[in-house]
C-alpha positions as a printed NumPy array, in Angstrom:
array([[ -69.876,  101.679,  -35.746],
       [ -72.467,  103.644,  -33.879],
       [ -75.729,  103.517,  -31.982],
       [ -78.984,  104.775,  -33.419],
       [ -82.486,  105.577,  -32.291],
       [ -85.4  ,  105.963,  -34.645],
       [ -89.082,  105.978,  -35.303],
       [ -91.067,  104.577,  -38.183],
       [ -94.643,  104.498,  -39.387],
       [ -96.374,  102.044,  -41.715],
       [ -99.81 ,  102.366,  -43.3  ],
       [-101.056,   99.001,  -44.593],
       [-102.389,   99.476,  -48.111],
       [-103.108,   95.764,  -48.546],
       [-102.165,   92.478,  -46.861],
       [ -99.035,   92.469,  -49.064],
       [ -97.985,   96.14 ,  -48.998],
       [ -97.408,   98.843,  -46.419],
       [ -96.148,  102.379,  -47.134],
       [ -94.418,  104.548,  -44.6  ],
       [ -91.418,  106.45 ,  -43.391],
       [ -88.353,  105.917,  -41.234],
       [ -86.36 ,  108.542,  -39.318],
       [ -83.119,  107.453,  -37.61 ],
       [ -80.411,  109.357,  -35.793],
       [ -76.914,  107.898,  -35.416],
       [ -74.966,  109.154,  -32.392],
       [ -71.277,  109.694,  -31.753],
       [ -68.765,  110.112,  -34.529],
       [ -71.443,  109.374,  -37.163],
       [ -73.744,  112.218,  -36.008],
       [ -76.162,  111.606,  -38.892],
       [ -79.904,  111.887,  -39.452],
       [ -81.474,  109.569,  -42.029],
       [ -84.978,  110.132,  -43.429],
       [ -86.529,  107.484,  -45.714],
       [ -89.793,  106.792,  -47.553],
       [ -90.257,  103.024,  -47.499],
       [ -92.391,  100.245,  -48.878],
       [ -92.841,   97.21 ,  -46.632],
       [ -93.517,   94.038,  -48.613],
       [ -95.138,   91.45 ,  -46.315],
       [ -94.052,   88.103,  -47.766],
       [ -95.704,   86.325,  -44.817],
       [ -97.489,   87.575,  -41.699],
       [ -94.094,   87.936,  -39.998],
       [ -91.394,   88.223,  -42.708],
       [ -91.092,   91.665,  -44.317],
       [ -88.781,   93.135,  -46.962],
       [ -88.278,   96.907,  -46.712],
       [ -87.091,   99.123,  -49.588],
       [ -86.973,  102.84 ,  -50.084],
       [ -85.133,  106.039,  -50.983],
       [ -84.166,  108.881,  -48.695],
       [ -81.538,  111.356,  -47.588],
       [ -78.898,  111.338,  -44.901],
       [ -77.803,  114.571,  -43.256],
       [ -74.594,  115.206,  -41.335],
       [ -73.005,  118.442,  -40.17 ],
       [ -70.774,  118.333,  -43.266],
       [ -72.737,  116.465,  -45.961],
       [ -76.15 ,  115.673,  -47.358],
       [ -76.552,  112.732,  -49.712],
       [ -79.022,  110.302,  -51.278],
       [ -79.461,  106.89 ,  -49.64 ],
       [ -81.278,  103.732,  -50.766],
       [ -82.331,  101.083,  -48.245],
       [ -82.898,   97.36 ,  -48.695],
       [ -83.637,   95.332,  -45.606],
       [ -85.508,   92.526,  -43.947],
       [ -87.296,   92.141,  -40.641],
       [ -89.236,   89.464,  -38.813],
       [ -92.133,   90.515,  -36.572],
       [ -93.053,   88.649,  -33.42 ],
       [ -96.478,   89.661,  -32.064],
       [ -97.472,   89.607,  -28.418],
       [-100.539,   91.283,  -26.804],
       [-100.866,   94.037,  -29.421],
       [ -97.118,   94.739,  -29.61 ],
       [ -94.532,   93.748,  -32.194],
       [ -90.876,   92.922,  -31.633],
       [ -88.813,   92.709,  -34.794],
       [ -85.14 ,   92.008,  -35.266],
       [ -84.035,   93.607,  -38.508],
       [ -81.097,   94.047,  -40.834],
       [ -80.739,   96.74 ,  -43.508],
       [ -78.182,   97.636,  -46.136],
       [ -78.021,  101.376,  -46.875],
       [ -76.335,  102.439,  -50.11 ],
       [ -75.009,  105.995,  -49.886],
       [ -74.433,  107.747,  -53.198],
       [ -70.769,  108.775,  -53.44 ],
       [ -69.99 ,  107.638,  -49.881],
       [ -69.408,  104.219,  -48.277],
       [ -72.459,  102.076,  -47.655],
       [ -73.606,  100.958,  -44.223],
       [ -75.169,   97.961,  -42.543],
       [ -77.837,   98.595,  -39.932],
       [ -78.885,   95.91 ,  -37.45 ],
       [ -81.46 ,   96.528,  -34.792],
       [ -84.495,   95.588,  -32.775],
       [ -87.767,   97.482,  -33.201],
       [ -90.641,   97.578,  -30.74 ],
       [ -94.007,   98.652,  -32.104],
       [ -97.755,   98.596,  -31.681],
       [-100.859,   98.678,  -33.867],
       [-103.34 ,  101.523,  -33.712]])
């Protein structure tokens, strides 16, 4: 278990598809940085499936990671609030589950 902080960016290619990146840092005993290239598939205006490959870096290891997740965006006055859940498969290492709340804005 651990706490993370991150930032992500999405460029909407079409009403269905957004392409972007995610960078997350896990604190404490995990001490890991994860960098992902993601595709956001907008099944509805609010419900989004996120998939993508990336790498995770720790002080001792570097390995490939694949993400599959879902999020639901609530919009209010130009901001988004989205609870989300992701499953990260780590090649050769145990997988992880990531749950969180993202706050964003359109520009």
